VEXFI-78078 format. One record per residue (C-alpha): x, y, z. Coordinates in steps of 0.05 Angstrom, whole numbers. Layout:
BEGIN
+--------+--------+--------+
!     px !     py !     pz !
+--------+--------+--------+
!      X !      Y !      Z !
...
+--------+--------+--------+
This chain:
BEGIN
+--------+--------+--------+
!     px !     py !     pz !
+--------+--------+--------+
!  -1344 !   -148 !   1682 !
!  -1406 !   -127 !   1643 !
!  -1363 !   -104 !   1585 !
!  -1325 !   -170 !   1587 !
!  -1391 !   -209 !   1584 !
!  -1414 !   -168 !   1525 !
!  -1348 !   -183 !   1490 !
!  -1357 !   -258 !   1501 !
!  -1315 !   -269 !   1563 !
!  -1330 !   -326 !   1611 !
!  -1336 !   -300 !   1682 !
!  -1315 !   -348 !   1738 !
!  -1317 !   -335 !   1812 !
!  -1272 !   -372 !   1862 !
!  -1275 !   -367 !   1937 !
!  -1216 !   -363 !   1985 !
!  -1176 !   -320 !   2032 !
!  -1111 !   -317 !   1991 !
!  -1121 !   -288 !   1921 !
!  -1053 !   -311 !   1897 !
!  -1066 !   -384 !   1915 !
!  -1136 !   -383 !   1886 !
!  -1114 !   -352 !   1820 !
!  -1054 !   -399 !   1813 !
!  -1095 !   -462 !   1828 !
!  -1152 !   -442 !   1781 !
!  -1102 !   -427 !   1726 !
!  -1070 !   -496 !   1734 !
!  -1136 !   -533 !   1734 !
!  -1165 !   -493 !   1676 !
!  -1103 !   -497 !   1633 !
!  -1096 !   -421 !   1633 !
!  -1029 !   -394 !   1607 !
!  -1037 !   -318 !   1608 !
!  -1060 !   -272 !   1664 !
!  -1072 !   -198 !   1660 !
!  -1069 !   -159 !   1726 !
!  -1068 !    -88 !   1749 !
!  -1004 !    -65 !   1783 !
!  -1009 !    -73 !   1859 !
!   -976 !    -17 !   1900 !
!   -923 !    -39 !   1949 !
!   -939 !    -31 !   2023 !
!   -916 !     36 !   2050 !
!   -891 !     11 !   2117 !
!   -863 !    -57 !   2093 !
!   -841 !    -47 !   2022 !
!   -801 !   -112 !   2023 !
!   -865 !   -154 !   2029 !
!   -885 !   -193 !   1967 !
!   -943 !   -166 !   1926 !
!   -996 !   -207 !   1891 !
!   -954 !   -209 !   1827 !
!   -892 !   -233 !   1865 !
!   -931 !   -289 !   1898 !
!   -962 !   -310 !   1832 !
!   -893 !   -314 !   1801 !
!   -870 !   -360 !   1856 !
!   -933 !   -403 !   1858 !
!   -941 !   -410 !   1782 !
!   -875 !   -394 !   1747 !
!   -901 !   -421 !   1680 !
!   -955 !   -368 !   1674 !
!   -947 !   -307 !   1629 !
!   -968 !   -248 !   1671 !
!   -985 !   -182 !   1638 !
!   -984 !   -122 !   1685 !
!  -1028 !    -62 !   1667 !
!  -1009 !      0 !   1707 !
!  -1068 !     35 !   1739 !
!  -1062 !    110 !   1742 !
!  -1087 !    152 !   1800 !
!  -1161 !    162 !   1802 !
!  -1192 !    230 !   1796 !
!  -1234 !    220 !   1859 !
!  -1204 !    171 !   1908 !
!  -1253 !    129 !   1946 !
!  -1241 !    110 !   2018 !
!  -1215 !     39 !   2021 !
!  -1258 !     -8 !   2062 !
!  -1221 !    -50 !   2113 !
!  -1274 !   -104 !   2110 !
!  -1294 !   -124 !   2039 !
!  -1354 !   -163 !   2061 !
!  -1424 !   -134 !   2059 !
!  -1444 !    -95 !   2121 !
!  -1474 !   -140 !   2175 !
!  -1538 !   -129 !   2211 !
!  -1548 !   -146 !   2283 !
!  -1608 !   -189 !   2301 !
!  -1641 !   -199 !   2368 !
!  -1636 !   -275 !   2364 !
!  -1561 !   -275 !   2351 !
!  -1550 !   -224 !   2406 !
!  -1588 !   -265 !   2456 !
!  -1550 !   -328 !   2437 !
!  -1484 !   -291 !   2446 !
!  -1504 !   -264 !   2515 !
!  -1530 !   -333 !   2536 !
!  -1464 !   -367 !   2517 !
!  -1423 !   -314 !   2555 !
!  -1469 !   -322 !   2616 !
!  -1459 !   -397 !   2613 !
!  -1383 !   -388 !   2609 !
!  -1386 !   -342 !   2670 !
!  -1426 !   -394 !   2709 !
!  -1377 !   -449 !   2690 !
!  -1320 !   -402 !   2710 !
!  -1350 !   -392 !   2780 !
!  -1358 !   -467 !   2786 !
!  -1285 !   -480 !   2768 !
!  -1261 !   -426 !   2816 !
!  -1303 !   -456 !   2872 !
!  -1270 !   -524 !   2857 !
!  -1201 !   -493 !   2864 !
!  -1180 !   -487 !   2791 !
!  -1136 !   -429 !   2770 !
!  -1157 !   -371 !   2725 !
!  -1120 !   -403 !   2666 !
!  -1176 !   -454 !   2662 !
!  -1229 !   -399 !   2664 !
!  -1193 !   -365 !   2606 !
!  -1198 !   -429 !   2565 !
!  -1273 !   -432 !   2580 !
!  -1282 !   -362 !   2551 !
!  -1241 !   -380 !   2489 !
!  -1286 !   -440 !   2480 !
!  -1346 !   -393 !   2488 !
!  -1320 !   -349 !   2432 !
!  -1317 !   -410 !   2386 !
!  -1389 !   -428 !   2406 !
!  -1412 !   -357 !   2391 !
!  -1379 !   -361 !   2322 !
!  -1416 !   -427 !   2308 !
!  -1484 !   -404 !   2336 !
!  -1487 !   -335 !   2303 !
!  -1480 !   -306 !   2233 !
!  -1426 !   -257 !   2217 !
!  -1357 !   -237 !   2242 !
!  -1383 !   -179 !   2284 !
!  -1412 !   -224 !   2337 !
!  -1345 !   -261 !   2343 !
!  -1309 !   -195 !   2351 !
!  -1358 !   -170 !   2403 !
!  -1358 !   -236 !   2441 !
!  -1281 !   -235 !   2444 !
!  -1282 !   -164 !   2472 !
!  -1338 !   -180 !   2522 !
!  -1301 !   -243 !   2545 !
!  -1240 !   -202 !   2565 !
!  -1283 !   -151 !   2602 !
!  -1326 !   -203 !   2637 !
!  -1264 !   -243 !   2658 !
!  -1232 !   -180 !   2684 !
!  -1295 !   -158 !   2721 !
!  -1312 !   -224 !   2755 !
!  -1248 !   -264 !   2762 !
!  -1189 !   -216 !   2774 !
!  -1173 !   -182 !   2839 !
!  -1199 !   -132 !   2859 !
!  -1265 !   -162 !   2837 !
!  -1321 !   -124 !   2803 !
!  -1274 !    -71 !   2774 !
!  -1248 !    -60 !   2704 !
!  -1173 !    -56 !   2688 !
!  -1154 !    -43 !   2760 !
!  -1092 !    -88 !   2758 !
!  -1042 !    -70 !   2703 !
!  -1005 !   -136 !   2712 !
!  -1062 !   -171 !   2675 !
!  -1056 !   -127 !   2612 !
!  -1014 !   -178 !   2574 !
!  -1062 !   -233 !   2594 !
!  -1121 !   -193 !   2569 !
!  -1087 !   -179 !   2502 !
!  -1068 !   -251 !   2491 !
!  -1137 !   -275 !   2512 !
!  -1171 !   -225 !   2464 !
!  -1125 !   -244 !   2406 !
!  -1134 !   -319 !   2416 !
!  -1210 !   -313 !   2423 !
!  -1214 !   -267 !   2362 !
!  -1171 !   -312 !   2318 !
!  -1208 !   -375 !   2338 !
!  -1276 !   -342 !   2327 !
!  -1253 !   -314 !   2260 !
!  -1229 !   -381 !   2235 !
!  -1294 !   -414 !   2256 !
!  -1335 !   -360 !   2222 !
!  -1293 !   -366 !   2159 !
!  -1300 !   -442 !   2156 !
!  -1375 !   -436 !   2166 !
!  -1380 !   -384 !   2110 !
!  -1340 !   -428 !   2063 !
!  -1384 !   -487 !   2080 !
!  -1446 !   -446 !   2062 !
!  -1414 !   -423 !   1997 !
!  -1393 !   -495 !   1980 !
!  -1463 !   -521 !   1995 !
!  -1493 !   -468 !   1949 !
!  -1444 !   -483 !   1894 !
!  -1457 !   -558 !   1901 !
!  -1532 !   -547 !   1897 !
!  -1526 !   -505 !   1834 !
!  -1480 !   -556 !   1802 !
!  -1530 !   -610 !   1820 !
!  -1585 !   -570 !   1786 !
!  -1542 !   -565 !   1724 !
!  -1530 !   -640 !   1722 !
!  -1603 !   -654 !   1735 !
!  -1622 !   -607 !   1678 !
!  -1576 !   -645 !   1631 !
!  -1608 !   -712 !   1650 !
!  -1679 !   -686 !   1643 !
!  -1665 !   -653 !   1576 !
!  -1639 !   -718 !   1549 !
!  -1705 !   -751 !   1566 !
!  -1750 !   -694 !   1543 !
!  -1783 !   -701 !   1475 !
!  -1813 !   -643 !   1436 !
!  -1795 !   -570 !   1436 !
!  -1851 !   -552 !   1485 !
!  -1828 !   -604 !   1536 !
!  -1755 !   -583 !   1529 !
!  -1772 !   -510 !   1542 !
!  -1816 !   -529 !   1601 !
!  -1759 !   -570 !   1632 !
!  -1710 !   -512 !   1621 !
!  -1757 !   -461 !   1652 !
!  -1771 !   -506 !   1712 !
!  -1696 !   -516 !   1724 !
!  -1682 !   -441 !   1719 !
!  -1737 !   -428 !   1770 !
!  -1707 !   -482 !   1815 !
!  -1638 !   -452 !   1808 !
!  -1655 !   -379 !   1820 !
!  -1722 !   -381 !   1856 !
!  -1748 !   -328 !   1808 !
!  -1804 !   -325 !   1757 !
!  -1786 !   -348 !   1687 !
!  -1819 !   -331 !   1620 !
!  -1806 !   -366 !   1554 !
!  -1816 !   -338 !   1484 !
!  -1813 !   -397 !   1435 !
!  -1792 !   -385 !   1363 !
!  -1841 !   -412 !   1312 !
!  -1826 !   -449 !   1248 !
!  -1833 !   -384 !   1210 !
!  -1777 !   -354 !   1252 !
!  -1822 !   -305 !   1290 !
!  -1826 !   -299 !   1365 !
!  -1888 !   -333 !   1394 !
!  -1930 !   -310 !   1453 !
!  -1899 !   -312 !   1522 !
!  -1909 !   -371 !   1569 !
!  -1895 !   -361 !   1644 !
!  -1866 !   -414 !   1690 !
!  -1896 !   -425 !   1739 !
!  -1966 !   -397 !   1728 !
!  -1967 !   -327 !   1756 !
!  -2019 !   -282 !   1787 !
!  -2057 !   -237 !   1739 !
!  -2019 !   -175 !   1761 !
!  -1951 !   -208 !   1747 !
!  -1977 !   -235 !   1681 !
!  -1994 !   -165 !   1658 !
!  -1925 !   -139 !   1678 !
!  -1889 !   -195 !   1641 !
!  -1935 !   -189 !   1580 !
!  -1925 !   -113 !   1574 !
!  -1905 !    -89 !   1504 !
!  -1840 !    -62 !   1532 !
!  -1819 !   -131 !   1558 !
!  -1836 !   -164 !   1491 !
!  -1795 !   -110 !   1455 !
!  -1734 !   -130 !   1496 !
!  -1746 !   -204 !   1479 !
!  -1752 !   -185 !   1405 !
!  -1685 !   -148 !   1410 !
!  -1652 !   -210 !   1440 !
!  -1683 !   -254 !   1386 !
!  -1657 !   -209 !   1332 !
!  -1587 !   -195 !   1359 !
!  -1573 !   -260 !   1396 !
!  -1547 !   -223 !   1457 !
!  -1568 !   -213 !   1530 !
!  -1612 !   -152 !   1546 !
!  -1656 !   -126 !   1600 !
!  -1644 !   -121 !   1675 !
!  -1571 !   -122 !   1700 !
!  -1546 !   -106 !   1629 !
!  -1529 !    -42 !   1593 !
!  -1581 !    -56 !   1538 !
!  -1652 !    -36 !   1558 !
!  -1636 !    -42 !   1632 !
!  -1705 !    -17 !   1653 !
!  -1738 !    -84 !   1637 !
!  -1767 !   -127 !   1692 !
!  -1730 !   -189 !   1668 !
!  -1662 !   -208 !   1644 !
!  -1672 !   -237 !   1574 !
!  -1624 !   -288 !   1546 !
!  -1625 !   -326 !   1480 !
!  -1631 !   -401 !   1474 !
!  -1578 !   -409 !   1421 !
!  -1574 !   -461 !   1367 !
!  -1517 !   -472 !   1318 !
!  -1551 !   -429 !   1266 !
!  -1605 !   -386 !   1298 !
!  -1641 !   -370 !   1363 !
!  -1688 !   -426 !   1385 !
!  -1724 !   -387 !   1439 !
!  -1717 !   -328 !   1487 !
!  -1718 !   -339 !   1563 !
!  -1732 !   -284 !   1612 !
!  -1715 !   -287 !   1687 !
!  -1747 !   -235 !   1733 !
!  -1694 !   -197 !   1772 !
!  -1699 !   -171 !   1843 !
!  -1657 !   -108 !   1849 !
!  -1636 !   -128 !   1919 !
!  -1613 !   -197 !   1899 !
!  -1581 !   -195 !   1830 !
!  -1551 !   -260 !   1803 !
!  -1476 !   -265 !   1811 !
!  -1427 !   -286 !   1757 !
!  -1430 !   -360 !   1776 !
!  -1506 !   -360 !   1772 !
!  -1504 !   -326 !   1704 !
!  -1454 !   -378 !   1680 !
!  -1502 !   -433 !   1702 !
!  -1560 !   -397 !   1667 !
!  -1520 !   -394 !   1602 !
!  -1500 !   -468 !   1610 !
!  -1573 !   -489 !   1620 !
!  -1597 !   -448 !   1561 !
!  -1541 !   -475 !   1517 !
!  -1560 !   -546 !   1538 !
!  -1632 !   -529 !   1521 !
!  -1611 !   -504 !   1452 !
!  -1573 !   -568 !   1438 !
!  -1632 !   -610 !   1462 !
!  -1680 !   -573 !   1416 !
!  -1633 !   -581 !   1357 !
!  -1624 !   -655 !   1373 !
!  -1700 !   -663 !   1377 !
!  -1710 !   -627 !   1311 !
!  -1656 !   -670 !   1279 !
!  -1689 !   -733 !   1306 !
!  -1757 !   -713 !   1279 !
!  -1727 !   -695 !   1212 !
!  -1693 !   -762 !   1210 !
!  -1758 !   -797 !   1227 !
!  -1793 !   -759 !   1170 !
!  -1738 !   -780 !   1122 !
!  -1743 !   -852 !   1145 !
!  -1818 !   -851 !   1139 !
!  -1814 !   -822 !   1070 !
!  -1762 !   -875 !   1051 !
!  -1807 !   -929 !   1080 !
!  -1867 !   -904 !   1042 !
!  -1825 !   -900 !    978 !
!  -1801 !   -971 !    989 !
!  -1873 !   -993 !   1002 !
!  -1895 !   -961 !    937 !
!  -1837 !   -991 !    898 !
!  -1850 !  -1061 !    926 !
!  -1924 !  -1053 !    913 !
!  -1914 !  -1033 !    841 !
!  -1863 !  -1088 !    830 !
!  -1908 !  -1140 !    860 !
!  -1970 !  -1117 !    823 !
!  -1935 !  -1111 !    756 !
!  -1909 !  -1183 !    764 !
!  -1968 !  -1217 !    796 !
!  -2025 !  -1186 !    757 !
!  -2000 !  -1210 !    690 !
!  -2019 !  -1283 !    700 !
!  -2093 !  -1273 !    721 !
!  -2104 !  -1217 !    671 !
!  -2073 !  -1258 !    615 !
!  -2116 !  -1317 !    635 !
!  -2180 !  -1275 !    638 !
!  -2167 !  -1242 !    570 !
!  -2146 !  -1308 !    538 !
!  -2207 !  -1347 !    563 !
!  -2253 !  -1290 !    544 !
!  -2222 !  -1289 !    474 !
!  -2233 !  -1363 !    466 !
!  -2306 !  -1355 !    486 !
!  -2316 !  -1298 !    438 !
!  -2283 !  -1332 !    378 !
!  -2302 !  -1405 !    389 !
!  -2366 !  -1403 !    429 !
!  -2405 !  -1439 !    374 !
!  -2358 !  -1499 !    371 !
!  -2346 !  -1508 !    445 !
!  -2388 !  -1556 !    484 !
!  -2421 !  -1537 !    550 !
!  -2368 !  -1570 !    593 !
!  -2312 !  -1531 !    561 !
!  -2351 !  -1466 !    569 !
!  -2364 !  -1480 !    643 !
!  -2290 !  -1493 !    653 !
!  -2272 !  -1427 !    620 !
!  -2326 !  -1390 !    660 !
!  -2298 !  -1420 !    724 !
!  -2227 !  -1400 !    706 !
!  -2249 !  -1328 !    692 !
!  -2288 !  -1327 !    757 !
!  -2230 !  -1353 !    798 !
!  -2182 !  -1302 !    768 !
!  -2232 !  -1246 !    778 !
!  -2243 !  -1265 !    852 !
!  -2167 !  -1269 !    862 !
!  -2161 !  -1198 !    834 !
!  -2219 !  -1174 !    878 !
!  -2188 !  -1203 !    941 !
!  -2121 !  -1174 !    923 !
!  -2150 !  -1104 !    913 !
!  -2191 !  -1110 !    978 !
!  -2129 !  -1130 !   1018 !
!  -2088 !  -1076 !    983 !
!  -2138 !  -1021 !   1001 !
!  -2146 !  -1047 !   1072 !
!  -2071 !  -1051 !   1086 !
!  -2062 !   -980 !   1057 !
!  -2116 !   -952 !   1102 !
!  -2087 !   -988 !   1163 !
!  -2017 !   -961 !   1148 !
!  -2042 !   -890 !   1140 !
!  -2085 !   -894 !   1202 !
!  -2147 !   -878 !   1162 !
!  -2187 !   -937 !   1190 !
!  -2233 !   -921 !   1248 !
!  -2252 !   -981 !   1290 !
!  -2326 !   -989 !   1307 !
!  -2317 !  -1030 !   1370 !
!  -2377 !  -1065 !   1401 !
!  -2390 !  -1132 !   1435 !
!  -2398 !  -1188 !   1384 !
!  -2410 !  -1263 !   1390 !
!  -2349 !  -1300 !   1363 !
!  -2396 !  -1353 !   1336 !
!  -2430 !  -1301 !   1292 !
!  -2362 !  -1275 !   1268 !
!  -2341 !  -1346 !   1248 !
!  -2408 !  -1358 !   1213 !
!  -2403 !  -1294 !   1173 !
!  -2331 !  -1309 !   1152 !
!  -2347 !  -1380 !   1130 !
!  -2399 !  -1354 !   1081 !
!  -2347 !  -1313 !   1043 !
!  -2290 !  -1363 !   1035 !
!  -2256 !  -1383 !    971 !
!  -2299 !  -1431 !    930 !
!  -2245 !  -1484 !    937 !
!  -2261 !  -1486 !   1011 !
!  -2314 !  -1540 !    996 !
!  -2256 !  -1588 !    983 !
!  -2236 !  -1584 !   1057 !
!  -2269 !  -1602 !   1123 !
!  -2281 !  -1537 !   1160 !
!  -2310 !  -1539 !   1230 !
!  -2325 !  -1491 !   1287 !
!  -2311 !  -1514 !   1359 !
!  -2336 !  -1467 !   1413 !
!  -2342 !  -1491 !   1484 !
!  -2382 !  -1428 !   1502 !
!  -2432 !  -1407 !   1450 !
!  -2441 !  -1340 !   1485 !
!  -2367 !  -1322 !   1484 !
!  -2363 !  -1248 !   1465 !
!  -2307 !  -1199 !   1450 !
!  -2301 !  -1125 !   1436 !
!  -2285 !  -1119 !   1362 !
!  -2300 !  -1087 !   1295 !
!  -2340 !  -1143 !   1263 !
!  -2325 !  -1124 !   1191 !
!  -2250 !  -1123 !   1201 !
!  -2248 !  -1185 !   1245 !
!  -2288 !  -1224 !   1193 !
!  -2234 !  -1205 !   1142 !
!  -2180 !  -1232 !   1190 !
!  -2215 !  -1299 !   1195 !
!  -2227 !  -1302 !   1120 !
!  -2154 !  -1288 !   1104 !
!  -2127 !  -1340 !   1152 !
!  -2177 !  -1394 !   1130 !
!  -2166 !  -1380 !   1056 !
!  -2091 !  -1388 !   1068 !
!  -2104 !  -1455 !   1099 !
!  -2148 !  -1473 !   1039 !
!  -2094 !  -1453 !    989 !
!  -2034 !  -1485 !   1023 !
!  -2063 !  -1551 !   1048 !
!  -2083 !  -1611 !   1005 !
!  -2155 !  -1627 !    990 !
!  -2191 !  -1662 !   1046 !
!  -2152 !  -1627 !   1101 !
!  -2186 !  -1609 !   1166 !
!  -2191 !  -1536 !   1186 !
!  -2219 !  -1519 !   1255 !
!  -2240 !  -1451 !   1284 !
!  -2242 !  -1448 !   1360 !
!  -2242 !  -1397 !   1415 !
!  -2235 !  -1398 !   1491 !
!  -2224 !  -1353 !   1551 !
!  -2152 !  -1338 !   1570 !
!  -2150 !  -1292 !   1630 !
!  -2183 !  -1227 !   1610 !
!  -2176 !  -1242 !   1536 !
!  -2212 !  -1285 !   1484 !
!  -2162 !  -1331 !   1449 !
!  -2180 !  -1350 !   1377 !
!  -2146 !  -1409 !   1344 !
!  -2150 !  -1430 !   1270 !
!  -2115 !  -1497 !   1259 !
!  -2103 !  -1543 !   1200 !
!  -2071 !  -1611 !   1191 !
!  -2032 !  -1594 !   1128 !
!  -1957 !  -1598 !   1117 !
!  -1942 !  -1539 !   1163 !
!  -1897 !  -1479 !   1156 !
!  -1820 !  -1482 !   1160 !
!  -1790 !  -1450 !   1222 !
!  -1748 !  -1402 !   1181 !
!  -1812 !  -1375 !   1148 !
!  -1850 !  -1364 !   1213 !
!  -1808 !  -1304 !   1234 !
!  -1826 !  -1266 !   1170 !
!  -1895 !  -1293 !   1157 !
!  -1930 !  -1229 !   1178 !
!  -1883 !  -1183 !   1139 !
!  -1912 !  -1146 !   1080 !
!  -1898 !  -1177 !   1011 !
!  -1870 !  -1241 !   1042 !
!  -1898 !  -1308 !   1020 !
!  -1875 !  -1374 !   1048 !
!  -1891 !  -1413 !    984 !
!  -1878 !  -1376 !    919 !
!  -1886 !  -1435 !    872 !
!  -1961 !  -1444 !    863 !
!  -1989 !  -1497 !    818 !
!  -2036 !  -1449 !    783 !
!  -1981 !  -1400 !    765 !
!  -2005 !  -1347 !    813 !
!  -1976 !  -1327 !    880 !
!  -2001 !  -1281 !    934 !
!  -1974 !  -1211 !    946 !
!  -1960 !  -1227 !   1019 !
!  -2011 !  -1176 !   1043 !
!  -2064 !  -1220 !   1076 !
!  -2027 !  -1239 !   1139 !
!  -1995 !  -1171 !   1145 !
!  -2065 !  -1141 !   1144 !
!  -2087 !  -1191 !   1197 !
!  -2030 !  -1170 !   1243 !
!  -2047 !  -1096 !   1234 !
!  -2121 !  -1108 !   1249 !
!  -2108 !  -1150 !   1311 !
!  -2057 !  -1100 !   1337 !
!  -2108 !  -1044 !   1326 !
!  -2155 !  -1084 !   1371 !
!  -2102 !  -1087 !   1426 !
!  -2087 !  -1161 !   1415 !
!  -2029 !  -1204 !   1391 !
!  -2024 !  -1256 !   1335 !
!  -1975 !  -1313 !   1326 !
!  -1964 !  -1375 !   1285 !
!  -1948 !  -1442 !   1318 !
!  -1941 !  -1515 !   1299 !
!  -2003 !  -1558 !   1306 !
!  -1993 !  -1628 !   1334 !
!  -1983 !  -1678 !   1304 !
!  -1974 !  -1637 !   1240 !
!  -2002 !  -1574 !   1210 !
!  -2005 !  -1500 !   1229 !
!  -2041 !  -1461 !   1283 !
!  -2056 !  -1386 !   1279 !
!  -2072 !  -1357 !   1347 !
!  -2094 !  -1286 !   1364 !
!  -2126 !  -1252 !   1424 !
!  -2182 !  -1202 !   1433 !
!  -2210 !  -1166 !   1493 !
!  -2267 !  -1203 !   1526 !
!  -2336 !  -1171 !   1532 !
!  -2381 !  -1194 !   1589 !
!  -2457 !  -1196 !   1583 !
!  -2509 !  -1199 !   1637 !
!  -2563 !  -1253 !   1635 !
!  -2620 !  -1206 !   1618 !
!  -2582 !  -1180 !   1558 !
+--------+--------+--------+
């Protein structure tokens, strides 16, 4: 079997009392078409009886059976009649057996006193044999109970009483009683053993299914390996060590699961153990305990295989007295293969995210360059043209014309400054380079600071602040929040007619401060509201002055508010106009502050 495993065979173990039936059924379920068997010798006393090969031919006639003759061995070993492991007697099982036989004897005396025949007493002892099989572990107790039942029945219930085998006429009764008790006890013991084996197999299969579910949810190579090690420990009840493989392809330091005592840590971290793990990493094969390669190791080392290379090396400590069977090894291989697939899937997901991020950044740069190259031409042309007029015709221009050109140059310059400020801010927010300096601030002061830095066309509108609570405070970065208010109010100034009313207000809403900036302009179409906070999107591209925004201001506002843990939205303002509403975390103050 060890050679078969090294050559890549899959070892499966099935449980049953009839090898021919088990092999035939497994072959049908597994779609197996060829079977290789050794030649079974025919019975000496009953040569006409069917051998294993004959029964397989009758049970599965479609199978191709290859028979390999097995020559005589140089040193014949004595054949064991019982193929199970030797059983050990325990005091508890012995006492339970004797107690059941004593109870059967007491019931037998009671039935005799009531006038029942010995046939009823025999049934009581047969029932006792079944109870012994159920209450004890192993076939030996059933065999001993069957023998003792015959002797006790003969000693207490057959005439002459309190003698053994004194009446030969009961010999047939004793034999039949012994055989029936033995067969019933044997069947009960066999069913119990099969139930135990089925329960163990069901538990191991459940661990495998649970591992698959947990690995699907795990993210990151470290978490995947931790889940795998935990499930191996749960399956085998043994210590597990993991050697991850780094990005450079080298084996990383060992990590134990669970955390071990210092003495165990030293044993697992010994240079000899790491050498075995290095061999497994290099050759992509099993090694260590229970294998023919470096069998002196403390652990059995197995590779966590990927499609191209080894992802990690897992080591399971082996107890020489309880070595894992073929089914457990198959489950270990299945768990490690599932781990390898999960690690490759995680790596592929991360690579895809990096590609998508790079594509997004590239699209951002392309959109930015396209927008800048298009939108900077008008203000730069205007600035250079007005400056040229002033340089060439300053002497012939009256003061009113000069002031108009100065104002135009100033407006275009401020537009460029605001554009660059928004551009730098949105870039820092996207890259996560902005560090918030959060502290309690009065919203009244934030509004006042913002109103001092508005567009100079703001004087053409009616701007008001409406605060029901002058001491309303919120936790915020004052510099960034002032920029949010400026961007929203400047948008209202640009896109509403002269004389419009713009109102800044704030109120409590649960544990948040709700800020509202409203206007009574023409409003924003419903189809534009869904994309209003997208980068490079503008709801009105046709501006009367020939310039349009880059669509960065409101995108920047959304990023800043989100960084503060709030939300921002745009709504209709009754009876007409637009309302921008965003939330901030409230900050409470005590009276003495």
